[in-house]
FIKETOR-789537 format. One record per residue (C-alpha): x, y, z; residue in one letter. Coordinates in steps of 0.001 Angstrom, whole numbers, plus 500000, padded with zeros to 6 digits. Example, Ala and Ser with C-alpha at 12.3 -4.5 7.8 and 13.67 -1.06 7.14 Angstrom:
BEGIN
512300495500507800A513670498940507140S
END
This chain:
BEGIN
356641571056919959M353097572312919493T352974574651916524T349231575267916506R346614574717919152R342967574201918252H339956574095920525F336847572243919349I334386575094919603A332514575300922866A329581576475920799S329203572869919584A327717572011922955A325704575206923303A322838574203920956P322305571035923001L321949573038926206L319656575528924516A317427572724923280Q317139571331926796V316181574737928197R313659575537925462S311691572282925494R308174572482926811S307052570330929708A304901568322927298N307978567295925310D309520565179928091H310445561608927198I309275559528930135Q311931557031931168I312488554227933648A315712552829935047I316159549070935351I319226548436937484G319765551492939683A323419550964940618G326249553413940080G326212553393936281M322439553309936079G322123556311938384T324708558214936355E322724557377933219D319576558781934809V321295562064935665H322605562433932098S319196561617930661S317373564084932914L319883566791931959A318751566253928369N315077566803929124G313685563382930035S311483562624933047K312052559672935379L308779557947936259V309785554432937375A312696552379938689A313431548714939235S316223547069941207D316544543838943153I318121545627946172Y315563547552948215Q318159550058949377G318650551359945851R314918551847945434L314887553835948663T317757555907947280R315787556540944070I313039558124946173H315603560165948093E317323561373944931S314491561816942435F311262562106944410G308700560012946242K306392559947943210D308719557597941302I307153554133940886F309540551510942324I309569547715942099T311915544757942328R310298543180939262D311313544917936020Y308278543440934236R306042545789936236E307982548697934732V307576547382931186L303828546979931717A303359550694932378R301898552576929356P303337555925930530D306960554874929891I308511555751926528D312005554362927072A314022552378929582V317649552492930629I318947548964931238V321971549021933565A321753545586935167T324552543025935465P325582541772932023D323831538409932205H320449540182932218W321129542565929302H319726540535926435Q316615539258928235K315488542641929569I316288544522926349A314280542057924270I311380542147926734D311449545951926683A311373546225922884M308573543674922681N306680545812925211A306977548818922896G309761550612924777K312873552198923332D316046551043925072V319305552568926231Y321320549419926994L324553549580928924E327612547961927418K328520545266926698P325368544649924703M325324540960925670V327144538635928049Q327569535748925624Q328161535705921884I325107533498921410G322922536278922840D323578538786920074G321555537697917055K318217537468918894A318576541010920173L319389542332916683I316398540482915247E314112541937917930T315260545470917122E314441544912913452K311113543200914162K309802545774916614T311233548921915023G312243550206918456R315211552502919042I318067550829920902I321356552485921744Q324279550730923413I326003552692926152G329543553155924861S329599556920924755Q332700557380922592R330585557137919439V328828560368920478S332025562185921480S333114565287919588I336697564232920386V336301560904918587Y334395562667915799K337394564959915304K339708561944915205A337421560322912630Q337502563430910418E341297563718910631L341899560096909703I339400560257906838Q341210563379905586A344527561488905530G346147563353908427A348389560383909262I348213558516905957G346973554936906089A346693553523909658P348637550278909916N348601549664913664M346410550872916520I347185550661920215E344723551302923038A345032550943926777W343218551466930044W345278551250933229D343987551464936800R345673551158940159N343006551441942858D340369549234944458A337322550998943016I338841550853939530G339236547111940061A335500546789940976W336006546455944758E332743548278945335Y331317548870948816S328823546333950166I325945547944952118P325480546777955722P321795546082955031D322563543603952242A320311540856953651T318051538250952039P315076540369953123E316352543407951203N317593541572948116I315706539434945611D318523536915945298W316799534509942933D315910537325940546R319538538511940588F320812535042939718L318434534666936766G320006532213934324R323261532045936303A324079528969938420P322124528734941653K324398529545944599V323704530490948240P323164534140949157F326464536031948986E326202539833948739P329716540186947342Q328620538417944171R325875541003943661L327681544228944514F330943543142942840R329340541168940036W331893542310937439R334432540085939201C332531536896938301Y332030535175934979R328551534011936038D327196537580935849Y329737539781934091G332272539784931289T335393540884933142G337907543323931727V336970542490928138A333283543329928482G333738546258930838D336617548069929106L337793546366925886F334310546930924470V334690550704924981H337961550603923075L336467548534920254F333461550829919868S335580553983919858G338056552566917356M335321551235915059H333684554666915071F336936556455914200V338115554072911479T334851552732910053G336084549171910700A333491546589911731I335642543973913411G338688541704913346P339042538275911813T341457536828914402R341525537287918159V344193536328920675Y344249537329924346A346504536609927292T347007537950930802G346424536768934335G345121537345937837L348092539037939465R346951541186942391F343192541374943075W342884537856944483K339631538583946275D337614535614945067G337157536910941535R337509534486938641D338458536984935914V341924538418935161P343124541809936357D345647542078933498V344455541390929955L346141541972926601L344595541328923197G345866541205919609L343497541507916652Y343856541248912862D341670543610910836Y341363542757907135P341600545155904223E338223546476903058T337119549034900443P336999551576903287H340319550987905066H343603549093904682P344489546074906793A345798546903910256F346568545326913613N345047546290916938L346658545847920362A344609546358923543L345792546438927147R343998546725930455V346039546600933653N344479546806937118F347895546349938769V349385549510937288D351752551362939619G350888554810938264G347732556855937971S344687555751935976E344896556598932305N343548555435928980S344040556376925377G344628555486921734F347536555672919307R346651555407915614F349961554761913867I349878555656910192G352247555801907246S352633559568907641E352203560232911354G350591559296914653I347183560375915964L346695560113919714T343425560312921628I343751561212925281G342895564635926589N341705565619923139G343282564652919827V346945565123918868T348421564643915399V352207564353915264A354279564150912088K357990563702911457T358924563951907758P360580560859906326R364199560967905112E364401561598901382T367524559430901084E367448555672901698P370906555605903316G373393552799902888Y375141549916904681T378307549111902728I381017548512905346D381249544786904548T381636545382900772F385114545276899191P386745548723899033K386423549003895254A382754548049895417V382181550631898175Q383767553363896079E381671552457893047D378501552296895190F379162555735896729L379899557322893352K376542556200891986K374731556970895257Y375863560595895396F375067561084891743E371468560243892653Q371537561971896054Y374014564873895838P375837565927898994R374557569087900606S376040571371903204T373999571358906435P372267574682907075N369335576037909023A367002576013906047D367585572292905517A366420571357909010M363317569173908816R360224570523910606P358380568392913119Q354715569256913478T352159568587916167E348552569738916293E346266569472919294K342486569601919293F340905569997922716L337274569739923738A335678572592925716P336275572574929458H333759570340931207G332654568580928009Y330806565270928588S330406562636925894D328116560760928288H325756563761928196H325897563796924383D325268560053924157H322018560396926094H321101563479924070H321512561464920866N319408558625922251F316550560914923296L316623562736919948E316316559368918203A313360558503920448V311680561754919432R312506561718915707T312712557929915087R315978558541913228K318563555782913701P321356555997916257V325006555250915474V325371552591918143E322418550318917430N322437546612918229S324462545685915137T327188548222915943F327019547154919581G327436543472918774F330346544157916429R332106545724919414A330929543150921968A331673540118919774G335477540459919607P335554541626923237A333756538452924349L335976536355922087L338925537826923995S337562536036927061N337170532805925101V340767533112923883S342071533832927381Y340218531071929220F340560528432926498E344152529430925625K343581529550921877R343319531861918894I339720532593917909C338300533586914546T335457536025913936W333469536972910860D332658540682911305P330159540677908442E327985537842909723T328999538385913364M329729534716913962T332607532963915682A334386529870914455A
END
């Protein structure tokens, strides 16, 4: 039963909107998009809503560049070669939303070219990619933010505050899931009829991946292939890691084990459509030891849903449509199991037990209360909008973001190790401090 219902004040979002409206035209951050697919285009819309200006776009499929002109204006500079974008002095920041295997290379090139970077998750495709990107951020002093928007969410911020305040006691186990049951959710994206070698720079798409003949499905459904993507772990586990790390202050597990399989979407993909992971988080000065269980299921028979359960010593905090804290008071008596004792021993046990815990007559006042509190975000709230707002404010002020390359790698590292564990059928170890695998 809900005893109190709280709404995270809608006014929390109002200052952001006011700032966007009050900025002068001269205050626009000039951005470019590199990788103008579905996520990249959504990123552009969120960025523009926060006061940026799109001046350039790069994609290896000509049709997407045509669509950029249709959607954002004919004056946008377009190219298939992202290096032409980075060479432009009028660009302050770039959004990198390419397939995963290009993330590290383009982000490093962009920072070395003096651009700030909004880099889609996962930060890197391979664990060996992470350190060089972190070093480049430090060397260049550029702003980089990884695109897992939960760290900018007022919902996750509320969960963080509640856990820090002891709302559920000490978390000892955390569960998170993301279930989908349709083709688009399983990355069966549409392939355009004009996907021809003339309209696609196939060699540039392949990059460091193995050289294979032209096959549009591998481009437009790249998440289905290990050569270009990171499967369920890099697409969705990494969101769950970043959100949980933000809420708890944890920086990563020490052991990783994943299992699952390819059960339904047998469309040529070489990554699983069901993946489960178990993770051991050590005790630190900031939080007790706990275990994490993650699940992604693309063969789910119900509707798409995702969420978190933080299970603590004094209650359970759930993140779904807002934040819910549920508590059931513990019994004050330990109870007893004495049926197998000799009768005389039972009688002696009960005599002493009821001296310590006197019998009481049940009455209404003695009924234990169960409490539940709900905290809901304002209608229409978008953490994606806030994530881009935070990035652009960091570009303006040069203040650090929450989800820099170190935070991003501490989420990507265990996610990528989940793939290693699954494909190599072994338990993996991870040092969250040094961000190295063993």
